N, C-alpha and C positions, 0 to 999 in steps of 0.2 A: 372568350370575347370575339365577337363576330369582327371580320375585317372589313375596312371600308371600301368602297369602290376605288379603283385607281383613278388617279387624278385625270380628268378629261383632257384630250388633246386640245391644241388651239382650235378654236372655233366650235368644240363640242360642248354639249350640255351633259351634265351627269346622267348616267345610263340607268340610274334608279327611276327617272321620271317616266311617268306614262300618262295615257289619257284614256278615260272611260267612254265606251260607245254605249247608246242608248240601246236597249234590247229589243228586239222585234216583237210586236205583239202577239204572233202566232208563228207556230212552228211552218205552216204553209208559207209565210212571209218570209221567213228565213231561207227557204227553198227558192222562191221567186225572186228574192234579192240577190242570191247569189247568181242567178241564171241571166237576169235582166238588167242589172245595175251594177256599178262597182260597189264594192263592201267598204271602201275606204272614201269617206266625205273630204270635201275641201279644208273642213276645220279639223280633220285629225291628222296629227304630225305624222310624216313618212319616216320618222325616226324610231319611235316607240309606239306600239299600238296595244291598248288594253280592250278587248272584245268580250262578249258574252256569248260562247259557244259550248262545245261539248266533249263528252267522251267518244270512245270509239267502238264501232260496231261491225266491223267487216272480218266475216269468217273465212278461212281458208277453204276452198273448193277446188274441185276438178271440173270443168266445164268444156264443151265442144262447141263450136261455131260451124254450123253446116252439117252435111251428112258425113258418116265415119266411112273410111275406106278400110280394107283390110291391109294386114302387113305387107302383102305381096306387091301392093299397088306402089309402094315406095321402094321396095327393095328391088324390084325388077326395073331396072331402068331410071327409076326416080325422077327428078325435075328434068334432068339432062335428056333423057330418052322419052320423057312424056310428050305426046302430041296434042295439038289443039282438040278440046273436047275430052280429054282424059283428065283424072282428078290426082292432084299432089297433096300429100299430107305433110303438116309441119307440126312440131310441138314447141311450145313456148313455155318456160318454167320461169315464173315471177314470184315477187312476195306480194303478201294479201292486199295491201292498201292500192295496188296498181289496178285491180280487177276492174274497178269502175271505169277507168279510161281505156283499158283495153277492149272492154265491152263496147265501146263506141268504136274504137280505131280498126279494130280487126274487120269487121263488116266493110269499112271503107276501102282497106288494103284489097280484100278479096274481090270486091267490085273492080278495083283498077286492074288488078292482076288478070282478072277475066276478060276485060276489054282490051289489055294489051297483048295477051298472049293466047287467048281463046281456051285457057285452062282453069278448070275448077280447082281452087286451093282450100283445104280444110285445115284449120288451125286449132289443134287440140291445145288446151290450157291447164296448167296446174298452179295453184296459189297457195302460198304458207309463209311461215316465217323462213326469212332469207337464209338464215343458218341451217335450218332443216331442209329448205329447198337444195341448198348446196351439198348436202350430205346425201340427200336422195339422188341428185345426178352423179355423184361419185360412186352411190352404191347401185347404179344401174338404171336409173330414170333417164331414158335416152332423148334428153333435149336437144332440139335443134339450136334454139335461140333462148339464153338466159339473160333475164333483167333483174339484178340482184340489188340489194340496199346499199353495198358498199364494195368498192373496188377489192378489198381484201378477200371477200368471198368469191370473187371471180378469180382471183390469183391462186385460190385453193384448187380451182378446177385446171388451172394451168399447170400447177405442181402436181397434179394427178394425170397429167397427159392428155387431158380431153381439149383443152385449149391451147393453140399454138401461141408462143411468145410474140410479142408485138400487137396483141389484140387491140390495145387502146388506139393504134394508128389505123386499124381497119375499118373504123366507122368515123363519121364527122365528129368534131368537137372532142376528140379524144376519148371517144366512145361515151361521154357523159350524155345521158338523154333528157334528163331533168334533174331539179334541185329542190332543196327545201332548206330550213333553218331550224333551230332549236328554239322551243318556246317553254314557258313556265306556266302550268295549269294550275289554278287555285280552286279551293272550294268557294261555294256559291256566298257571294258577298265579301270574298276574300278577308275573313276574320283575322287572319295574321298579318293583314297589310303586306303582303309580299309585293315589292316593287322592282326587284332585280336580282342579279347574281348574289350580291352580298348578302342578302336576307336568308340565303339557303345555308349560311354558315351559322346562324343564329342557335342558340342552345334551346330555344323554345320553338323551333320549326322543324318538322318532321318531313324529310323528302324521300319520294318513291323513285326508284330508278332500278333497272335491271343489272344483272351481274354481267360486267364487260368481259369476262373471262368465258362466258357462255353465250353471250347475246352480241351479234354484230352491231345491231342498233343502240346497244348501251356502250358502245365504244365511241359512238358520236356523242352521246352525253357526257362521256368522261372527258373527251378532248375539247367539248365545248367549255366544261367548268375549267381545266387547265389553261386552254388558250386565250380565254377572256381575260385572264391575268398576264399571262406569258407574253402574249401580242400586244399589250399595253404597257410595256415596260417594266413589269413587275419581275422581281427575281425568283428564280426556281425554287429556293427554300420557302419564300411566301406562298408561291402558288402551291408546292406541296403541303404546308401547313393549311391552308384554306380547303383544298380538296379533302385533306384527311378530317377536317372538322366536318364537311357535307356528308361523307360516308359515314360518320360516326352517329349521324342522325338519321341514317337509313335504318328502318326497323327489320328489315330483311331483304334480301336480294334475290328476287325471282329469276328464272332461267333466261327469260327473253321478255321483250316489250310487251308482247300480248298479256302475259301474266302480270307484268307491272301495271298495265291498266286495269285488270281485274282486281288487283290489291287495292288500288285507289279508289275506283267506283264501286265494285262489288262488295268488297270487304270493308271500306271506309276508312282505310289507313292513310295516314300521311296528310300533311298540310299543303303539299305543292308536288305535283308530278312533273318531271321533266320529259317532255315529248316533242313532237315534230309539228310544224305548221301544216303540213299537209295533212296530218291526221286530224286535226281539230277543225280544218277547213271541210274535209270530207265529212266529218260529224255534222257540220252545219247543213249539209244536203239532206241529212236525215232529221232535222229540226232539233237536235239535241243541243243543248246550253250549258256553257260554263265559262268562266272569266280566264282569260290567258294573257300573258304578256310576251312580246317579242323584245329580248334583250337587245339594246343598242350594239353590244359587242357579242358577235355571233359567228358560229361556223358555218361554212357553206357546205350542207349536207348533198355530195354530189352522187348520183345514182347511175351506174354503168349498165351498158347492154353489150351482149358480145355472142358471137356464132360459137357454137361448140363444134370445133373443127373435126373431131373424131367422129362425130354422130352425123354430121351432115355428109361427110364422105361415105360414110357407112350407108347412109339413107339414099344417096344421091339428090339431096335437097339443098346443095350450096346456092344454086342460083336464086331460088324462091327466098332462102333464109336471108341471103344478101340484101334482096330486093325489099324484104319486110324490114330489116334493119334500117335501110336507107329511108324507107317510108315514115318510120318513127320521128324522123328529123324534119318532116315537111311540115309546112305551117298548119295543114288540117290536124295532124296528129299532135303538134305542139298545143293546139288550142284544146284538144281533149285533155290533154295532161293538165293544162292551166285551169280548165274547168272544174277539176276535182281536186285541186289544192296544190299541185305541183308548180313550181316556179319553172317556166319555160326556159330552153336554151337559145332558142331562134330569136334574135335581137327584134325582129319586126314584131312577132307575137308578144315578146316581153313587154314591148311598149304598149300594145293594145291593152294588156292586163297590169299595165303600171299602177293604176289606182288601187288594185286589189292586193298588190304585194308591195308593202311599203320597203323603202331603201334601208340598208343596213348601215350605220355610220362606219363601223369598223368590222368588215366581213373577212375572215382568214379561212384558209383551206388546210387541209391535211398536209398539202406540200409545204406550206409555211411552216408547219411543225416538223418537217423533215420527210414526209412521205409514210405510207402504211408500213414498209419494212422496218423502218427506224422506229415508228410509234410502237409497232408490235413488240419489237426486241425491248424498247426501254420501259414501256408500261405494262404489257399484258403477257409476256413470255413468262414461264415459270421462274418465280424469284424475283421479278422485276418489281417496279414501283407499286403496282396495284397489290400484289402479294404482300409486300412490305406495309402498306398502308392497312390491309385487313390483318395483317400479325400484330401492328401495333394498337389497333382499336378492339382486338379480341374477336372478330367475327369469322 
């Protein structure tokens, strides 16, 4: 039996309710509407939104901005010793869906750095799944700056001795450079009438999500499922029963979010895909369409940025790396993130884009759930709650 939604708090309406938005008449109009006017009209609730957007198509890639320098350009003297007119090389390692934003941000930073210092800066870029990128850096990919999907991945680099403790305080906003929230993506026409979190536990609904043991992004999904109950006064036993029912309806557990997306779109499995607002908004830029809901009770998906201390010291690139990270928090960079689907952390920019990003009535964070260390230990360590759930349902 599906669990009912928790009782709404005073002044709240039930989280299941949503509003449907009229689909644009062409893919070009989707693109133009995103660039030129708010996605959210005055008649649409700022509480829960139901839109018609689409699946994801951003492939991991390695790209370079500007000319390429030799290794000796950065190893001999690096930024600290480079004079005006010389070239400095920096390597950014990030996760796939940030690429569209960085392709806009990086040329702006390169131009500003040239004006301020007289130096050319080349920023090499690597994009892929956040967990894969983390492993690549641990295995020797010499990133100067990492922008990963969750702090837990960045903490692994700290544990590996590449990032110094206290990296959260080394950048503005505790190093959180942009945000997102969880969404529920349905089949065209929403044939199962998915209206909110409670529907995911229905026996007739099949859910697609990745394995949180192997996917950092899937941990956001798990914590959204758990927290939407635990943060609204529901006891842990009920939350565990609900989450168990949801995973019992998952036909398979892909290794990462990209594979989960393929399972839903390419293989046609599942009635609903747990995804992220930034992913479906990025898909809108490509004219792809699929209905989705932003639940009223939601988790703030906070995405950090950090300097890889061991590598910037080796390369002599600390100065330019720190300047680049600081640039990511400027209004220019924050607008670039907002235009491709990320919720900006700059208050002024957030106000500019307020109509495109509806307010969430009950928005909780990982810190509200005890922080990543506690979450990892309680839910995802060997023998912890997720393993118990899998054992119970026989997956």
